[in-house]
N, C-alpha and C positions, 0 to 999 in steps of 0.2 A: 505217268508213274514209272512206266518202263524206262523212259528217257532219264528220269531222276536216278533210277536205280544204277543204270549203266554209268552215269556220271559219277556216282559214289564209288563204284567198283573201280573205275578207271583211276580215280584219285587215290584210292587205297593201294592200287597197283604201283602207281608212281612213287607213293611214300615208302613202300616196302623196297622197291628197287633202289631208292635213294639211300635207305638205311643199310642195304647190304653192300653198298660200293666199297666200304672200308675193308672188306675181306677179300673182294675179287677186283683188283685193279683192271681197268680197261685201257684201250689205246687212247681214249679221249682224256683220261685222268691217270697218268703213270704215277707210281710211288714217288713221294718227295725224297730228295737227297738229305742224307743226315746233316745236321747243323754243323758248321765249322767249329772247330775247337782250337784252343792254344794252351800250351803249358809254358808259364812265364816264371822265371827264377827271380825271387825277391829275398830281402833280408826279413827276419822275423822279430828283430830286437832293436829297432832304431826309432825311438820316439819322434813323432813328427814326420818322419820319412817313411817308415814301413814297420808296423807292428801288428800282431795278431790280438784281436779282441778275445775275451773268454769263450765266445761261441766259435772261435776259429777263423773269423772273417777278418781279413787284413784291412788296414787303412793307413793313410798317410799320403805325403806328397808323391812319393815314387808309386804308390798304388794307383792314385788318381791318374798319373802320367800313364801307367800301363794299361789302365782301362780305356782311356782316351785312345791310345794307339790301337788297342784291339778292336774298339768300336769302329775306327776308320778302316780297319782291315776286314770288317764285316763279321766280327765275333762278339756276341752279347756276354755280359758279365757272368751269366749262369753257365756258360760254356768255357770258362777259363779255369784251368787248374793251376794252383799256386804251389810252387815247390821252393823249399829253402835253398838259397844259394849263398853259403858262407864265402867269405873273401878267398880262401884257398881252394874252393871248389868250382868257382865260376867258369873257368876256362874248360875243365873236364866236362861239366854239364852242357856247355854249348857244343863242343866239338864231338861228343858222344851222341848228340841228338836227344839227350834227356829233356831238354827245354828248347823252345823255339827262340826265345830271346831273354835277356837278363835286364832288369831294371832294379839295380841294387847298390847305389852309391858307388858306381863302377868308374873310377877315375881313367881317362884316357892317358896312357903313357907309351912310350916307344917300345918298351919291352912287351907290353900286352898286345900292341898292335901287330907283333910278330906272330901272336897266337890266335888272336880273334879279330874280328872286324867291329867297327863301332859306328852307330848312327847318332846324329845330334851335333853338338852336345845340348843338353836340355837344362842344365844348372851350373853355375859357376860358384865355387866355394874355395876355401883355403884352409890348410892345416893350422890347428891352434892347440891349446892345452886345457884340460879340465883338472882342477885342483880342489882341495877342500877349502871351504869358505874361510877357515881359521889360518890357512897357509899364507904368510906374508912374504916369503922369500922366493916364491916362483911366480913370475910374470911372463917371461920369455924363454925360449928353448936354451938360451945361454945359461940359464940358472939351474939347469939339470945336472951338471957335473957331480958325480957321486951320489945322485938320487936315482930312484927306480921309476921308470916310465912303462906303462903297460899299453899294449895295443893288440889288435886281433891277429891271429895266425893268417898268413898270406898278404897282410897289409904292408905297404912300403913305408909307413909313417915313421917307425922307430929307427930305421936305417937312415932316413934323412936327417934325423935329429943327431945321430952319432956322427955321421959323414961331415955335416956342415956346421954344427953349433956346439955340441957337447961331447967331446971324444971319450970322456970318462963316465958317461951316463950308463946306468944298469938297465938292461932290457928284459922285459917280462912279456911273453905272449900267452894269449888265452884263445879259446875257440871263438868266443864272441865278446863284443864290447860290454855287454851286461855283466860278464864276469870280470872284466877289467874294473868296471865301476864298483863292484863289490869289493874288490881288492883295495881301491881308493878309499872306500868308506871304512874299511877294516884297519887301514894303515899299512897294509903290506905293499902298497904302491904309493908313490908320491905324486904321480900325475898320470892322466890318460891323454894319449895324443891321437887324434884323427881330424877329420874335417869339422870346421866350427858349426856347420848345420847339424851335425850328428850330436856334437857335445852339447849344444843348446837345448836339445830335447832331453838329455839326461839331467842337466842342471835344473830344468823345469820339473822333472819328476821328483827332484830331491831339494826342494826350496830351503834355503838356510843352512844347507850342508855343503853344497858344491857350487862352484862358479867357473865360468869360462874366463880365461886370462884376457882375451879380447885383443890379442895381437897375432893375427894370421901371418904366417911366414912363407907360405907357398900359395900358388894359385892352381887350383884343380878344376877340370872340366868333367862333369858326369855325362858319360854316354850310355847309349843302349847297346849292350853286348849282343853280338850276332855271330853265328858260326863263320869261321874264317872262309872268305871267299864268296859269301852269298850277296853278291853286288845288288841283285834285284831287290832283296828285303832291305838291305842298307839304304839304298835309294828311296824306297817307299817310306820307310820310317823316318828318315831325315826330313822328307817333305811333310810328314805328319806332325813332327815336332815343330817345324816352322809354322804350320797351321795352328797348332795349339798356342803359340805365342802370339800370333797375329790376331787370333779371334777372341783373346782375353781370358782363355781357360787357364793359361799358365799363371797369371796374376791371381785368379780366383782360387786356384789349387794352393798357391803359395799362402794366401791370407787364411784359407780355411784350414790349413794344416800347421803352419809354422809361426804365425803371428802371436799365438799365445805363448810360445816359448821365449819371445823376446828377440828371436833371431832377426838380424837386419840384413837382408840379401843383397848381393851385388845385382846390378841390372840384368835383365833377360840376356842370356848368352847370344852371341852371334853364331847363328847356325851355318856351318859351312856346307858346301856342296858335296854330296856323298855319291859315288866315290870321288875323293879329291884327286885331281890331276893337275900337275903344273901346266902353266901356260907355256907352250913352246915358243921360242923366239921367232919372229917373223923375218922374212927376207927384207933386208933394208932397201933393196931396189924396188920392191913393190909396195911398201908402206908410205902412207901419205906423210909428207915431211912435217906438216903442221902437227899431226898426231904425235910423232916422235918428239917434237919439241914440247908439246903440252905435257906428255907423260913425264919428261925430264923436269918440267916446271913444277909438277905436282910433288915430286920427291924433293926438289930443291927448296921449295917454300916450307915444307915439312921440317927438312933438315936445319933450316934457318929459324925455325919457330915462328915463321911469318904467317900467322894464322888468318890474318886478313887477306894477304895474298892467296893463301891456300883456298879460302872460301870463294875467292873471285874465279877459281877454276872449277868450281862444283855447281852442279844443277841446283837452283834454289829450293825446289820442292823436296830434295833429298839432303840438303845441307845439314839440318839438325841430326838426322839419323847417322850420317857419316861422322859428325862431330862426336856423337855418343860411342861409336865404334872405336874411334881414335882414342878417346879418353879412357874407354874400358880396357884397352890393350897397352896403355902407357902407364906403367907403374909409378912414374914420377908424380902422377897426380893423385896418387892414393895417400890420403892424409893419415892412415893408420900406420904408415911405416915410420921408422925413426929417422932422425936427421942424417944418419950416416949414408943414406942412400940418395940424398938429394942431389949429390954431384954427379950421379949417373947420367949418361948421355945415350943418344941413339943416332943411327945413321941409316937412311933408306937408299937402296939401290935398285934400279930397274933391272929385272932379270928376263923379261920377255914381252913382246908385244905381238898381237894377233889382230889383223884387220879382217873381218868377215865380209864387209861390204863398204861402199864409200862413206856411209854414215855411222857405222857401228864397229866397235873394236873392244878388245880386252887387253889389259896388260897387268903383268905380275911384278911386284917389287918386295924386296926382302928387307925387313927392319932388324938391325943387329944392335944390341945394347953394349955400351962401353963403361968402363970405370965402375964396374958393379962388384961389391964385396962377394967373395966366393960363396958364403953361406946364403946369399940371397939369389944364387943362380936359379933356384927352383921357382922364384917369383918372377925374375926378369928373363923370360924364355924368349928367344928370338921369334920373329913372326913372319910369316908368309901372307902377304895381302894380294887380293885379286880385285881389280878395279874395272868397272864397266864404262866405256867411254861412248859418248854420242856426239855427232856433229849437229850443231844447231845454228842456223843462220851464219854458216861459214866458219864457226869456231867450235873446237872440240871441248867438251865439259865431262868431268867425272860425275856420273849419275848413279853410281852404285859401288859398294865396297863390301867385300867379305874378307874374313881374316881366320887364321888358324895358327895356333902355336907350333913351333918347331921343337918337338920333344927331344931333350938330350938323351 
């Protein structure tokens, strides 16, 4: 009986000790570190991309992208603070530290790259027009002379139209695109202009009232905005974006958020290496001569549109992927453009070769477009390519390709 009593008492003592441990941490059980948190800048009014539900919860393609990135950085959804990042506020929010990064239909441009850093890109889109369903005289930006076009404060969309397409266009700016759409419906604006993925969401919200013209006239890359100079976060998020595309999440987010709007997306973007650095020219006296000749042959066959010859220089297992990259970055193959751009040409020039060992090398080449109408320069942007070369059975092959626009 005494043995049984002592056993019960000992068990009770252990139970009480265990229950009391939450108030008195011991060396064996130190207090847990607080969970990691993130503050992410987003838009609140872009259907399909980023909107808030009545309960305040955001949803959309940008939101799924932001949550995916946060998860890979070790932050759960319940530890994300969402902060509105209007077009004219994004740079200040980033560089003041008010947000950790921005996922808000943030087009990568040369001007913005002077102020913030970008990871990605995670989406390719293009500027288009939203008009009333009854409007029969506006299909392209050239039709906007004497008409009023609305865009959000801080956006570059309206300036592009006036500079390249319709010098006599009347410009109207509002705090948000929702306000622009209200002006369009009321008749105080004749068109709203921004990227087609955004416009498709608004057209879907107003069936029978609004339509997207369907002739994009620029190419935009959406990037993740990061505080200027934060190279570590830039590199990490770019790797995460590449993972999101490779594991099928990008396609799932696209179908779940944008398919209902009728938006037809461009292919998954080519994610460049962040931070981008140009390939430095190699010393001609130390480079393998066959390597040099092969890099020249890659650009020569491309310049001659000799695609059979080009593929003969490519690794078979990556040939389809490289073809997709070339097609995506060569506007001549975009069937939505008018006949006036079909005479545009391009020329590739090798700008640097680096050989890391006897069987591996990288080389850079620049693609410049020629005979392009001035108004389409925002679509035909020069391109810097970086190729990965591998020597197999004595012959050099192009086994990888990355690309990035050269922003004017």
